[in-house]
C-alpha positions in Angstrom: 0.0 0.0 0.0 1.3 3.5 -0.9 1.7 5.9 2.0 1.6 9.2 0.0 0.5 12.3 1.7 -2.1 13.1 -1.0 -5.8 12.1 -0.7 -6.5 8.9 -2.5 -8.8 5.9 -2.5 -8.3 2.3 -3.2 -11.2 1.0 -5.3 -11.6 -2.7 -5.9 -11.7 -3.5 -9.6 -13.8 -6.3 -11.1 -10.8 -8.6 -10.8 -8.7 -9.3 -7.8 -6.7 -6.1 -8.1 -7.2 -2.7 -6.5 -6.5 0.6 -8.2 -5.6 3.9 -6.5 -7.3 7.1 -7.6 -6.7 10.6 -6.3 -9.6 12.4 -4.5 -10.2 16.0 -5.6 -13.0 16.7 -3.1 -15.9 15.3 -1.2 -19.2 16.4 -2.7 -21.8 14.7 -0.6 -22.6 12.3 2.2 -25.3 9.6 2.6 -26.3 6.7 4.8 -26.9 3.6 2.8 -27.9 0.3 4.5 -26.5 1.7 7.7 -23.1 2.6 6.2 -21.8 6.1 5.7 -20.7 6.9 2.2 -19.2 10.0 0.7 -19.7 11.3 -2.8 -16.2 11.6 -4.3 -15.0 13.9 -7.1 -12.0 12.3 -8.6 -9.0 14.4 -9.7 -8.8 14.5 -13.5 -12.3 13.2 -14.0 -15.7 14.8 -14.8 -18.3 15.2 -12.1 -20.3 12.6 -14.1 -17.7 10.1 -12.9 -18.3 10.9 -9.2 -18.9 7.8 -7.1 -20.2 7.0 -3.6 -17.5 5.4 -1.5 -17.4 3.9 2.0 -15.0 5.3 4.4 -12.9 2.1 4.4 -12.0 2.9 0.7 -10.9 6.4 1.4 -7.3 6.1 2.5 -5.4 9.1 3.8 -8.5 11.3 3.4 -9.2 11.8 7.1 -8.4 15.6 6.9 -10.6 16.0 3.9 -13.4 14.1 5.5 -13.1 16.2 8.7 -13.1 19.4 6.7 -16.3 18.2 4.9 -18.0 17.3 8.2 -17.1 20.7 9.7 -18.5 22.4 6.6 -21.7 20.3 6.8 -22.1 21.0 10.5 -21.7 24.8 9.9 -24.2 24.6 7.0 -26.8 22.8 9.1 -26.4 25.3 12.0 -26.9 28.2 9.6 -29.8 26.5 7.9 -31.4 25.8 11.3 -31.1 29.5 12.3 -32.6 30.6 9.0 -35.6 28.4 9.4 -36.1 29.6 13.0 -35.9 33.2 11.8 -38.5 32.4 9.1 -40.9 30.9 11.6 -40.5 33.9 13.9 -41.2 36.3 11.0 -44.3 34.3 10.0 -45.6 34.5 13.6 -45.3 38.3 13.4 -47.4 38.6 10.2 -51.1 39.3 10.6 -53.4 36.4 9.7 -55.2 38.0 6.8 -58.1 35.6 6.8 -58.8 36.2 10.5 -58.6 39.9 10.0 -61.0 39.7 7.0 -63.5 37.8 9.1 -63.4 40.4 11.9 -64.1 43.1 9.3 -67.3 41.6 8.2 -66.5 38.6 6.0 -64.2 39.8 3.2 -62.5 36.9 1.5 -64.7 34.4 3.4 -66.1 31.6 1.4 -69.9 31.6 1.0 
């Protein structure tokens, strides 16, 4: 096994050999059958060639995985704050249907 300092993955081929590919970036994360997989963008390949890989195939990518996890965590926190702010703003808006009913039935169905 190669101990290079670059990010790479060992992917089993159809035969009994394994091929090393350099990882350009991690593009996604999913849980499939209880196993975490990361969407990998391969260096020198199109995004059409991205694949989902288990962590066990991603050798020497721990720093890249940690950076992706930190980015994901930050995104989720920001997203959560945004949705809370939206709910708070919605609670401040007057309910136009209730206001119409109080004024004498405008916009009420007959």
